[in-house]
BAMAR-571306 format. One record per residue (C-alpha): residue number from 1; residue in three letters; x, y, z. Coordinates in nm, 2 decimals, decimal comma. Layout:
<pts>
<n = NUM | res = ALA | u = X | v = Y | w = Z>
...
</pts>
This chain:
<pts>
<n = 1 | res = MET | u = -1,04 | v = -2,12 | w = -2,57>
<n = 2 | res = ILE | u = -0,76 | v = -1,95 | w = -2,75>
<n = 3 | res = GLY | u = -0,85 | v = -1,60 | w = -2,85>
<n = 4 | res = GLU | u = -1,13 | v = -1,57 | w = -2,59>
<n = 5 | res = ASP | u = -1,11 | v = -1,29 | w = -2,34>
<n = 6 | res = ILE | u = -0,98 | v = -1,39 | w = -2,01>
<n = 7 | res = ALA | u = -1,10 | v = -1,20 | w = -1,70>
<n = 8 | res = LEU | u = -0,82 | v = -1,16 | w = -1,45>
<n = 9 | res = SER | u = -0,86 | v = -1,01 | w = -1,10>
<n = 10 | res = LEU | u = -0,55 | v = -0,93 | w = -0,90>
<n = 11 | res = LYS | u = -0,52 | v = -0,84 | w = -0,53>
<n = 12 | res = ILE | u = -0,31 | v = -0,54 | w = -0,42>
<n = 13 | res = VAL | u = -0,26 | v = -0,47 | w = -0,05>
<n = 14 | res = VAL | u = -0,20 | v = -0,11 | w = 0,07>
<n = 15 | res = ALA | u = -0,02 | v = -0,08 | w = 0,40>
<n = 16 | res = GLY | u = 0,18 | v = 0,18 | w = 0,59>
<n = 17 | res = GLY | u = 0,19 | v = 0,37 | w = 0,91>
<n = 18 | res = PHE | u = -0,10 | v = 0,55 | w = 1,09>
<n = 19 | res = GLY | u = -0,21 | v = 0,85 | w = 0,90>
<n = 20 | res = ALA | u = 0,00 | v = 0,78 | w = 0,59>
<n = 21 | res = GLY | u = -0,30 | v = 0,80 | w = 0,35>
<n = 22 | res = LYS | u = -0,40 | v = 0,44 | w = 0,29>
<n = 23 | res = THR | u = -0,77 | v = 0,50 | w = 0,31>
<n = 24 | res = THR | u = -0,73 | v = 0,81 | w = 0,09>
<n = 25 | res = LEU | u = -0,54 | v = 0,62 | w = -0,18>
<n = 26 | res = VAL | u = -0,79 | v = 0,34 | w = -0,20>
<n = 27 | res = GLY | u = -1,08 | v = 0,59 | w = -0,22>
<n = 28 | res = SER | u = -0,91 | v = 0,81 | w = -0,48>
<n = 29 | res = VAL | u = -0,85 | v = 0,53 | w = -0,73>
<n = 30 | res = SER | u = -1,16 | v = 0,31 | w = -0,67>
<n = 31 | res = GLU | u = -1,43 | v = 0,30 | w = -0,94>
<n = 32 | res = ILE | u = -1,68 | v = 0,18 | w = -0,68>
<n = 33 | res = ARG | u = -1,78 | v = 0,34 | w = -0,36>
<n = 34 | res = PRO | u = -1,50 | v = 0,21 | w = -0,14>
<n = 35 | res = LEU | u = -1,57 | v = 0,01 | w = 0,18>
<n = 36 | res = HIS | u = -1,41 | v = 0,17 | w = 0,48>
<n = 37 | res = SER | u = -1,39 | v = 0,05 | w = 0,84>
<n = 38 | res = GLU | u = -1,31 | v = 0,39 | w = 0,99>
<n = 39 | res = GLU | u = -1,39 | v = 0,45 | w = 1,35>
<n = 40 | res = THR | u = -1,35 | v = 0,76 | w = 1,56>
<n = 41 | res = LEU | u = -1,03 | v = 0,75 | w = 1,78>
<n = 42 | res = SER | u = -1,13 | v = 0,67 | w = 2,13>
<n = 43 | res = GLU | u = -0,97 | v = 0,83 | w = 2,44>
<n = 44 | res = ASN | u = -0,78 | v = 0,50 | w = 2,48>
<n = 45 | res = GLY | u = -0,64 | v = 0,55 | w = 2,14>
<n = 46 | res = TRP | u = -0,50 | v = 0,90 | w = 2,19>
<n = 47 | res = GLY | u = -0,14 | v = 0,88 | w = 2,28>
<n = 48 | res = ARG | u = -0,12 | v = 0,52 | w = 2,16>
<n = 49 | res = ASP | u = -0,24 | v = 0,57 | w = 1,80>
<n = 50 | res = GLU | u = -0,15 | v = 0,93 | w = 1,72>
<n = 51 | res = THR | u = 0,17 | v = 1,06 | w = 1,58>
<n = 52 | res = ASP | u = 0,29 | v = 1,41 | w = 1,55>
<n = 53 | res = SER | u = 0,23 | v = 1,40 | w = 1,17>
<n = 54 | res = ALA | u = -0,13 | v = 1,29 | w = 1,21>
<n = 55 | res = GLU | u = -0,22 | v = 1,52 | w = 1,49>
<n = 56 | res = ARG | u = -0,55 | v = 1,63 | w = 1,33>
<n = 57 | res = LYS | u = -0,66 | v = 1,28 | w = 1,23>
<n = 58 | res = GLY | u = -0,98 | v = 1,19 | w = 1,42>
<n = 59 | res = THR | u = -1,05 | v = 0,84 | w = 1,27>
<n = 60 | res = THR | u = -0,86 | v = 0,52 | w = 1,22>
<n = 61 | res = THR | u = -0,91 | v = 0,21 | w = 1,01>
<n = 62 | res = VAL | u = -0,99 | v = -0,08 | w = 1,24>
<n = 63 | res = ALA | u = -1,03 | v = -0,37 | w = 0,99>
<n = 64 | res = MET | u = -0,97 | v = -0,28 | w = 0,62>
<n = 65 | res = ASP | u = -1,05 | v = -0,06 | w = 0,33>
<n = 66 | res = PHE | u = -1,16 | v = -0,21 | w = 0,00>
<n = 67 | res = GLY | u = -1,18 | v = -0,07 | w = -0,35>
<n = 68 | res = ARG | u = -1,17 | v = -0,19 | w = -0,71>
<n = 69 | res = ILE | u = -1,04 | v = -0,05 | w = -1,03>
<n = 70 | res = THR | u = -1,07 | v = -0,19 | w = -1,38>
<n = 71 | res = VAL | u = -0,75 | v = -0,14 | w = -1,57>
<n = 72 | res = HIS | u = -0,91 | v = -0,27 | w = -1,90>
<n = 73 | res = SER | u = -1,19 | v = -0,51 | w = -1,99>
<n = 74 | res = GLY | u = -0,99 | v = -0,82 | w = -1,88>
<n = 75 | res = LEU | u = -0,80 | v = -0,68 | w = -1,58>
<n = 76 | res = THR | u = -0,94 | v = -0,57 | w = -1,25>
<n = 77 | res = LEU | u = -0,74 | v = -0,48 | w = -0,94>
<n = 78 | res = HIS | u = -0,89 | v = -0,54 | w = -0,60>
<n = 79 | res = LEU | u = -0,74 | v = -0,31 | w = -0,34>
<n = 80 | res = PHE | u = -0,72 | v = -0,40 | w = 0,03>
<n = 81 | res = GLY | u = -0,61 | v = -0,13 | w = 0,27>
<n = 82 | res = THR | u = -0,47 | v = -0,25 | w = 0,60>
<n = 83 | res = PRO | u = -0,50 | v = -0,09 | w = 0,95>
<n = 84 | res = GLY | u = -0,19 | v = 0,12 | w = 1,04>
<n = 85 | res = GLN | u = -0,16 | v = 0,05 | w = 1,41>
<n = 86 | res = ASP | u = 0,00 | v = -0,25 | w = 1,58>
<n = 87 | res = ARG | u = -0,31 | v = -0,33 | w = 1,78>
<n = 88 | res = PHE | u = -0,51 | v = -0,37 | w = 1,46>
<n = 89 | res = ARG | u = -0,25 | v = -0,59 | w = 1,28>
<n = 90 | res = PHE | u = -0,43 | v = -0,92 | w = 1,34>
<n = 91 | res = PRO | u = -0,61 | v = -0,93 | w = 1,00>
<n = 92 | res = TRP | u = -0,30 | v = -0,87 | w = 0,80>
<n = 93 | res = ASP | u = -0,24 | v = -1,24 | w = 0,72>
<n = 94 | res = GLU | u = -0,59 | v = -1,28 | w = 0,58>
<n = 95 | res = LEU | u = -0,58 | v = -0,95 | w = 0,39>
<n = 96 | res = CYS | u = -0,25 | v = -1,04 | w = 0,23>
<n = 97 | res = GLU | u = -0,33 | v = -1,40 | w = 0,14>
<n = 98 | res = GLY | u = -0,31 | v = -1,44 | w = -0,24>
<n = 99 | res = ALA | u = -0,18 | v = -1,08 | w = -0,30>
<n = 100 | res = LEU | u = 0,01 | v = -1,02 | w = -0,62>
<n = 101 | res = ALA | u = 0,18 | v = -0,71 | w = -0,48>
<n = 102 | res = ALA | u = 0,17 | v = -0,45 | w = -0,21>
<n = 103 | res = ILE | u = 0,21 | v = -0,08 | w = -0,17>
<n = 104 | res = VAL | u = 0,37 | v = 0,06 | w = 0,14>
<n = 105 | res = LEU | u = 0,25 | v = 0,42 | w = 0,17>
<n = 106 | res = ALA | u = 0,51 | v = 0,63 | w = 0,34>
<n = 107 | res = ASP | u = 0,50 | v = 0,97 | w = 0,51>
<n = 108 | res = THR | u = 0,85 | v = 1,13 | w = 0,53>
<n = 109 | res = ARG | u = 0,75 | v = 1,30 | w = 0,86>
<n = 110 | res = CYS | u = 0,75 | v = 0,96 | w = 1,03>
<n = 111 | res = LEU | u = 0,93 | v = 0,72 | w = 0,79>
<n = 112 | res = GLY | u = 0,99 | v = 0,47 | w = 1,07>
<n = 113 | res = ASP | u = 0,62 | v = 0,39 | w = 1,08>
<n = 114 | res = CYS | u = 0,68 | v = 0,19 | w = 0,75>
<n = 115 | res = PHE | u = 0,93 | v = -0,06 | w = 0,90>
<n = 116 | res = ALA | u = 0,66 | v = -0,30 | w = 1,01>
<n = 117 | res = ALA | u = 0,50 | v = -0,32 | w = 0,66>
<n = 118 | res = VAL | u = 0,84 | v = -0,34 | w = 0,48>
<n = 119 | res = ASP | u = 0,95 | v = -0,62 | w = 0,71>
<n = 120 | res = TYR | u = 0,61 | v = -0,80 | w = 0,67>
<n = 121 | res = PHE | u = 0,63 | v = -0,80 | w = 0,29>
<n = 122 | res = GLU | u = 1,00 | v = -0,89 | w = 0,27>
<n = 123 | res = ARG | u = 0,95 | v = -1,18 | w = 0,51>
<n = 124 | res = GLY | u = 0,64 | v = -1,30 | w = 0,31>
<n = 125 | res = GLU | u = 0,82 | v = -1,25 | w = -0,02>
<n = 126 | res = ILE | u = 0,53 | v = -1,03 | w = -0,15>
<n = 127 | res = PRO | u = 0,67 | v = -0,78 | w = -0,40>
<n = 128 | res = PHE | u = 0,60 | v = -0,42 | w = -0,30>
<n = 129 | res = VAL | u = 0,67 | v = -0,06 | w = -0,39>
<n = 130 | res = VAL | u = 0,71 | v = 0,23 | w = -0,15>
<n = 131 | res = ALA | u = 0,48 | v = 0,52 | w = -0,24>
<n = 132 | res = VAL | u = 0,60 | v = 0,84 | w = -0,07>
<n = 133 | res = ASN | u = 0,29 | v = 1,04 | w = -0,01>
<n = 134 | res = ARG | u = 0,38 | v = 1,41 | w = -0,04>
<n = 135 | res = PHE | u = 0,23 | v = 1,59 | w = 0,26>
<n = 136 | res = PRO | u = 0,25 | v = 1,97 | w = 0,28>
<n = 137 | res = GLY | u = 0,55 | v = 2,07 | w = 0,49>
<n = 138 | res = ALA | u = 0,69 | v = 1,72 | w = 0,49>
<n = 139 | res = PRO | u = 1,07 | v = 1,68 | w = 0,44>
<n = 140 | res = ASP | u = 1,14 | v = 1,64 | w = 0,07>
<n = 141 | res = HIS | u = 1,37 | v = 1,33 | w = 0,06>
<n = 142 | res = THR | u = 1,49 | v = 1,17 | w = -0,27>
<n = 143 | res = GLU | u = 1,38 | v = 0,82 | w = -0,36>
<n = 144 | res = HIS | u = 1,73 | v = 0,71 | w = -0,28>
<n = 145 | res = ASP | u = 1,72 | v = 0,86 | w = 0,07>
<n = 146 | res = VAL | u = 1,39 | v = 0,69 | w = 0,14>
<n = 147 | res = ALA | u = 1,52 | v = 0,35 | w = 0,01>
<n = 148 | res = ARG | u = 1,83 | v = 0,39 | w = 0,23>
<n = 149 | res = GLY | u = 1,63 | v = 0,51 | w = 0,53>
<n = 150 | res = LEU | u = 1,40 | v = 0,21 | w = 0,51>
<n = 151 | res = ASP | u = 1,69 | v = -0,03 | w = 0,43>
<n = 152 | res = LEU | u = 1,51 | v = -0,16 | w = 0,12>
<n = 153 | res = ASP | u = 1,63 | v = -0,45 | w = -0,08>
<n = 154 | res = ARG | u = 1,81 | v = -0,32 | w = -0,39>
<n = 155 | res = GLY | u = 1,57 | v = -0,26 | w = -0,68>
<n = 156 | res = THR | u = 1,26 | v = -0,20 | w = -0,46>
<n = 157 | res = PRO | u = 1,08 | v = 0,09 | w = -0,63>
<n = 158 | res = VAL | u = 1,02 | v = 0,41 | w = -0,45>
<n = 159 | res = VAL | u = 0,76 | v = 0,63 | w = -0,61>
<n = 160 | res = PRO | u = 0,65 | v = 0,98 | w = -0,52>
<n = 161 | res = CYS | u = 0,27 | v = 1,02 | w = -0,51>
<n = 162 | res = ASP | u = -0,02 | v = 1,23 | w = -0,39>
<n = 163 | res = ALA | u = -0,27 | v = 0,98 | w = -0,24>
<n = 164 | res = ARG | u = -0,56 | v = 1,23 | w = -0,30>
<n = 165 | res = ASP | u = -0,49 | v = 1,24 | w = -0,68>
<n = 166 | res = ARG | u = -0,65 | v = 0,96 | w = -0,89>
<n = 167 | res = ALA | u = -0,38 | v = 0,98 | w = -1,17>
<n = 168 | res = SER | u = -0,10 | v = 0,97 | w = -0,91>
<n = 169 | res = GLY | u = -0,26 | v = 0,67 | w = -0,74>
<n = 170 | res = LYS | u = -0,30 | v = 0,49 | w = -1,07>
<n = 171 | res = GLU | u = 0,07 | v = 0,54 | w = -1,15>
<n = 172 | res = VAL | u = 0,16 | v = 0,38 | w = -0,81>
<n = 173 | res = LEU | u = -0,07 | v = 0,08 | w = -0,90>
<n = 174 | res = ILE | u = 0,09 | v = 0,05 | w = -1,24>
<n = 175 | res = ARG | u = 0,44 | v = 0,05 | w = -1,09>
<n = 176 | res = ALA | u = 0,34 | v = -0,21 | w = -0,83>
<n = 177 | res = VAL | u = 0,19 | v = -0,45 | w = -1,09>
<n = 178 | res = GLU | u = 0,49 | v = -0,41 | w = -1,32>
<n = 179 | res = TYR | u = 0,74 | v = -0,47 | w = -1,04>
<n = 180 | res = ALA | u = 0,54 | v = -0,77 | w = -0,92>
<n = 181 | res = GLY | u = 0,54 | v = -0,91 | w = -1,27>
<n = 182 | res = ARG | u = 0,91 | v = -0,88 | w = -1,30>
<n = 183 | res = MET | u = 0,97 | v = -1,04 | w = -0,95>
<n = 184 | res = HIS | u = 0,73 | v = -1,33 | w = -1,01>
<n = 185 | res = THR | u = 0,89 | v = -1,40 | w = -1,35>
<n = 186 | res = ALA | u = 1,24 | v = -1,39 | w = -1,20>
<n = 187 | res = ARG | u = 1,14 | v = -1,64 | w = -0,93>
<n = 188 | res = LEU | u = 0,97 | v = -1,87 | w = -1,18>
<n = 189 | res = LEU | u = 1,28 | v = -1,87 | w = -1,40>
<n = 190 | res = ALA | u = 1,51 | v = -1,93 | w = -1,11>
<n = 191 | res = SER | u = 1,30 | v = -2,23 | w = -1,00>
<n = 192 | res = VAL | u = 1,33 | v = -2,40 | w = -1,34>
<n = 193 | res = GLY | u = 1,69 | v = -2,31 | w = -1,42>
</pts>
C-alpha cells in the first residue's frame, strides 16, 4: 500500500448571511455544474428575508448548494453551501456533519448577518475562515476591523475575496484547508501531550 495514490475527499461548508454570495462562490469554483436549491422569494419572504444590501436579490437558497473541485489527482473538495436565513437553518447540522472546515462569507454592508454562522462553527469546533466578499460600494474594512467586529477568536483568518472570481474563490478554499489542517494538528497534539 505504501506508495499507492490515496484519493481523499474533504467536505467544506460555505455559510453566511442572506445575499452574501454563497451560491455564487460555490458556482464559481465548482468544476461540475453546481446543484442549487434556489427558489424565488415569495411575498411572505419579503420583509423577512431581504436586507438593504440584497435589495435586488429575487431568489434564495432553501436547502443547499453543492459543488466539487479537484485540487490535484488525489484531493477533491466537496462544497456545501448553506441557506442564509434563520427559517432555513434546519439542515445545517446535516450539512456540517463531517466537515473539515467552513467558510463564512461576509458582506461588510451587513456584517452582523455573519454572527449566527460564526457562533455555530465556534460552538461546533469546526475551523473556519471569514471571506469578505467585496461588493461595489460596500464599506472597505480592514481584516482586523472585520475580525474585531465579528469578535473572532484570535488567529481566525479573514480573507478578502470576490465570490464571482474563480481564482479568488480558490484562494479562500486554500486558506480554509490550510487553517483547518493547523487547527486539527494542534488539537491532536494537545490530546496526546
